[in-house]
C-alpha positions as a Markdown table, in Angstrom:
| # | Residue | x | y | z |
|---|---|---|---|---|
| 1 | Met | 19.6 | -45.6 | 3.1 |
| 2 | Ile | 18.6 | -42.3 | 4.8 |
| 3 | Thr | 20.3 | -41.7 | 8.1 |
| 4 | Phe | 18.9 | -39.5 | 10.8 |
| 5 | Asn | 21.7 | -37.0 | 10.3 |
| 6 | Gly | 21.1 | -36.8 | 6.6 |
| 7 | Phe | 17.4 | -36.5 | 7.1 |
| 8 | Ser | 17.7 | -33.6 | 9.6 |
| 9 | Cys | 20.0 | -31.7 | 7.2 |
| 10 | Ser | 17.6 | -32.1 | 4.3 |
| 11 | Ala | 14.6 | -31.1 | 6.5 |
| 12 | Ile | 16.4 | -27.9 | 7.7 |
| 13 | Ile | 17.3 | -27.0 | 4.1 |
| 14 | Leu | 13.7 | -27.5 | 2.9 |
| 15 | Met | 12.3 | -25.6 | 5.8 |
| 16 | Ser | 14.7 | -22.7 | 5.0 |
| 17 | Phe | 13.4 | -22.5 | 1.5 |
| 18 | Ala | 9.8 | -22.6 | 2.8 |
| 19 | Phe | 10.4 | -19.6 | 4.9 |
| 20 | Ile | 12.5 | -17.7 | 2.3 |
| 21 | Ala | 10.3 | -18.3 | -0.7 |
| 22 | Pro | 7.2 | -16.4 | 0.3 |
| 23 | Leu | 9.1 | -13.2 | 1.3 |
| 24 | Pro | 8.8 | -10.4 | -1.3 |
| 25 | Ala | 11.8 | -8.8 | -2.8 |
| 26 | Gly | 11.1 | -5.6 | -0.8 |
| 27 | Ala | 9.3 | -5.1 | 2.4 |
| 28 | Gln | 5.6 | -4.8 | 1.5 |
| 29 | Pro | 3.3 | -2.8 | 3.8 |
| 30 | Lys | 0.4 | -4.4 | 5.6 |
| 31 | Pro | -2.9 | -3.7 | 3.7 |
| 32 | Gly | -4.8 | -0.6 | 4.8 |
| 33 | Met | -8.5 | -0.2 | 5.0 |
| 34 | Ser | -10.2 | 1.3 | 2.0 |
| 35 | Lys | -13.9 | 1.0 | 1.3 |
| 36 | Thr | -16.3 | 2.4 | -1.3 |
| 37 | Val | -18.9 | 4.4 | 0.6 |
| 38 | Phe | -20.9 | 5.6 | -2.5 |
| 39 | Glu | -20.9 | 4.8 | -6.1 |
| 40 | Asn | -23.0 | 5.4 | -9.2 |
| 41 | Asp | -22.5 | 5.7 | -12.9 |
| 42 | Lys | -20.8 | 9.1 | -12.5 |
| 43 | Val | -18.7 | 9.0 | -9.3 |
| 44 | Ala | -17.1 | 6.7 | -6.7 |
| 45 | Val | -16.3 | 7.9 | -3.2 |
| 46 | Leu | -13.8 | 5.9 | -1.1 |
| 47 | Asp | -12.9 | 6.2 | 2.6 |
| 48 | Ser | -9.4 | 5.0 | 3.3 |
| 49 | Val | -7.6 | 4.7 | 6.6 |
| 50 | Leu | -3.9 | 3.8 | 6.7 |
| 51 | Lys | -2.1 | 3.2 | 10.0 |
| 52 | Pro | 1.6 | 3.6 | 10.2 |
| 53 | Gly | 3.2 | 0.9 | 8.1 |
| 54 | Glu | 0.1 | 0.1 | 6.1 |
| 55 | Gly | -0.5 | 0.7 | 2.4 |
| 56 | Leu | -2.7 | 0.2 | -0.6 |
| 57 | Pro | -1.8 | -1.6 | -3.9 |
| 58 | Ser | -0.9 | 0.0 | -7.1 |
| 59 | Ser | -3.7 | 1.8 | -8.9 |
| 60 | Asp | -4.4 | 4.5 | -11.4 |
| 61 | Arg | -5.2 | 7.5 | -9.1 |
| 62 | Gly | -4.9 | 10.2 | -11.8 |
| 63 | Gly | -7.7 | 12.9 | -11.6 |
| 64 | Met | -8.9 | 11.7 | -8.1 |
| 65 | Ile | -9.9 | 14.4 | -5.7 |
| 66 | Tyr | -8.6 | 13.9 | -2.1 |
| 67 | Tyr | -9.7 | 15.4 | 1.2 |
| 68 | Tyr | -7.4 | 14.5 | 4.1 |
| 69 | Leu | -9.3 | 14.2 | 7.4 |
| 70 | Ser | -6.0 | 13.5 | 9.1 |
| 71 | Gly | -2.7 | 13.9 | 7.3 |
| 72 | Gly | 0.7 | 12.3 | 7.4 |
| 73 | Lys | 3.7 | 11.2 | 5.4 |
| 74 | Val | 3.0 | 9.0 | 2.4 |
| 75 | Glu | 5.5 | 7.1 | 0.1 |
| 76 | Arg | 4.3 | 6.6 | -3.4 |
| 77 | Thr | 6.0 | 3.7 | -5.4 |
| 78 | Phe | 5.7 | 3.6 | -9.1 |
| 79 | Ala | 5.9 | 0.5 | -11.4 |
| 80 | Asp | 9.5 | 1.4 | -12.4 |
| 81 | Gly | 10.6 | 1.3 | -8.7 |
| 82 | Thr | 10.8 | 5.1 | -8.4 |
| 83 | Lys | 9.7 | 6.3 | -4.9 |
| 84 | Glu | 8.4 | 9.7 | -3.9 |
| 85 | Thr | 7.5 | 10.8 | -0.4 |
| 86 | Val | 4.8 | 13.5 | 0.1 |
| 87 | Thr | 3.4 | 15.1 | 3.3 |
| 88 | Arg | -0.2 | 15.8 | 3.5 |
| 89 | Lys | -1.9 | 18.0 | 6.2 |
| 90 | Ser | -5.2 | 17.5 | 7.9 |
| 91 | Gly | -7.9 | 19.5 | 6.1 |
| 92 | Gln | -5.9 | 19.6 | 2.9 |
| 93 | Ser | -7.7 | 18.9 | -0.4 |
| 94 | Leu | -6.2 | 18.4 | -3.8 |
| 95 | Val | -6.6 | 17.0 | -7.3 |
| 96 | Asn | -4.1 | 14.3 | -8.1 |
| 97 | Ser | -2.4 | 15.2 | -11.4 |
| 98 | Glu | -0.1 | 12.1 | -11.4 |
| 99 | Lys | -0.9 | 10.0 | -14.5 |
| 100 | Arg | 1.2 | 6.9 | -13.7 |
| 101 | Pro | -0.3 | 4.2 | -11.4 |
| 102 | Tyr | 1.4 | 3.8 | -8.0 |
| 103 | Ser | 1.1 | 2.1 | -4.6 |
| 104 | Val | 1.0 | 4.1 | -1.4 |
| 105 | Ala | 2.4 | 3.4 | 2.1 |
| 106 | Asn | 2.0 | 5.4 | 5.3 |
| 107 | Thr | 5.6 | 6.0 | 6.4 |
| 108 | Gly | 4.7 | 8.5 | 9.0 |
| 109 | Ser | 3.9 | 8.0 | 12.7 |
| 110 | Thr | 0.2 | 9.0 | 12.5 |
| 111 | Thr | -2.9 | 7.4 | 11.1 |
| 112 | Leu | -3.8 | 8.8 | 7.6 |
| 113 | His | -7.5 | 9.2 | 6.9 |
| 114 | Val | -8.6 | 10.4 | 3.4 |
| 115 | Ile | -11.8 | 10.6 | 1.4 |
| 116 | Ser | -11.2 | 10.1 | -2.3 |
| 117 | Ile | -13.6 | 11.0 | -5.1 |
| 118 | Lys | -13.2 | 9.6 | -8.6 |
| 119 | Leu | -15.2 | 11.0 | -11.5 |
| 120 | Lys | -16.1 | 8.3 | -14.0 |
């Protein structure tokens, strides 16, 4: 026979697991906005905007060309858990030489806006 007291304890325990289970191991950033603005068989151009606390999932970004319309502080997280923080300035352009895939998160206090060019 289930008593009210036994039922409420069971319900609380189950609800606790329901709230804990979906939480990731580490705090994941909210998804940022990234859209392809041009693509053909030779090149893809992306426009990405990351507000503070937002990020993009892990991807191979090696060889991409970046132009920062507005810079900021970015944390790159690699598959092995290694993290690296880089600061980018508005108007800065660069070719990414990193060969390992990584995710990015805007850890600064300003909105990051970057145009990315990937040669195919």
